C-alpha positions in Angstrom: -48.8 83.9 18.0 -50.8 81.7 15.6 -51.5 78.7 17.7 -53.0 76.8 14.8 -49.5 76.2 13.4 -47.6 76.0 16.7 -46.2 72.5 17.2 -44.8 72.7 20.7 -46.1 75.8 22.4 -49.7 76.8 23.0 -48.8 80.5 23.3 -46.0 82.9 24.0 -46.4 82.5 27.7 -44.9 79.0 27.6 -41.8 80.4 25.9 -41.6 83.1 28.6 -41.7 80.5 31.3 -38.7 78.7 29.7 -36.8 82.0 29.5 -37.7 82.6 33.2 -36.3 79.2 34.1 -33.1 79.9 32.2 -32.7 83.3 34.0 -33.2 81.6 37.4 -30.6 79.0 36.5 -28.2 81.7 35.2 -28.6 83.7 38.4 -28.0 80.6 40.5 -24.9 79.8 38.3 -23.6 83.3 39.0 -24.1 83.1 42.7 -22.0 79.9 42.9 -18.5 80.9 44.3 -16.6 78.7 41.9 -18.4 80.2 38.9 -17.8 83.7 40.3 -14.1 83.0 40.3 -14.3 81.8 36.6 -16.1 85.0 35.7 -13.5 87.2 37.4 -10.7 85.4 35.6 -12.3 85.6 32.2 -14.0 89.0 32.3 -12.7 92.4 33.5 -14.2 93.6 36.8 -15.6 96.7 35.2 -18.0 94.6 33.2 -19.1 92.6 36.2 -20.5 95.5 38.3 -24.0 94.9 37.1 -25.2 92.0 34.9 -28.4 91.7 33.0 -29.9 88.9 31.0 -31.3 89.1 27.4 -33.5 86.4 26.0 -32.0 85.0 22.8 -33.5 81.8 21.6 -35.2 78.5 22.3 -34.1 75.4 20.3 -35.7 72.0 20.2 -33.1 69.2 19.7 -33.8 65.7 18.7 -30.9 63.4 19.6 -32.5 60.2 18.5 -34.4 59.0 15.5 -37.6 59.2 17.4 -39.6 62.3 16.6 -41.4 62.2 19.9 -38.3 62.6 22.1 -36.5 65.9 22.2 -34.6 68.3 24.5 -35.2 72.0 24.9 -32.2 74.4 25.0 -32.9 78.0 26.1 -30.1 80.5 25.5 -29.8 83.8 27.3 -27.1 86.4 26.9 -25.3 87.9 29.9 -24.9 91.7 29.4 -22.9 94.2 31.3 -24.5 97.5 32.5 -23.2 99.1 29.2 -24.9 96.3 27.2 -21.6 94.6 26.3 -22.3 90.9 25.7 -20.2 88.9 28.1 -21.3 85.4 27.2 -24.2 83.0 26.7 -25.9 80.8 29.2 -27.6 77.7 27.8 -30.2 76.0 30.0 -31.4 72.5 29.0 -34.4 70.5 30.0 -36.2 67.4 28.7 -39.5 67.6 26.9 -41.5 67.2 30.2 -39.7 70.1 32.0 -36.9 68.3 34.0 -33.7 70.2 34.2 -30.9 68.4 32.4 -27.9 70.7 32.3 -26.7 74.3 31.9 -23.5 75.8 30.6 -21.9 79.2 30.4 -19.8 80.1 27.3 -17.6 83.2 27.6 -17.3 85.7 24.8 -14.0 87.4 24.1 -14.4 91.1 24.7 -12.4 93.4 22.4 -11.6 96.7 24.0 
């Protein structure tokens, strides 16, 4: 990565840390019993046998007119063992690394 032009990350390792945080939050989300029930209602059991994560993107979001205050959204994709995309998990933190929120968005699976 060319750090001379990088505005927010010193190097790729900082991005990998964010993806790691999102994966940990996604794993925690999946272990929650209420969320497991949601998963089983929305997604056929055959797809839930083994779930993997795929890094997707990191987005910086400014919600105010101040350029020095932003939120970081990290999106990972939940994949079945056959690499069927089941949904996306978005982990959000503030610009100093405090967890703000996370959400799972189900994809419709066409068979």
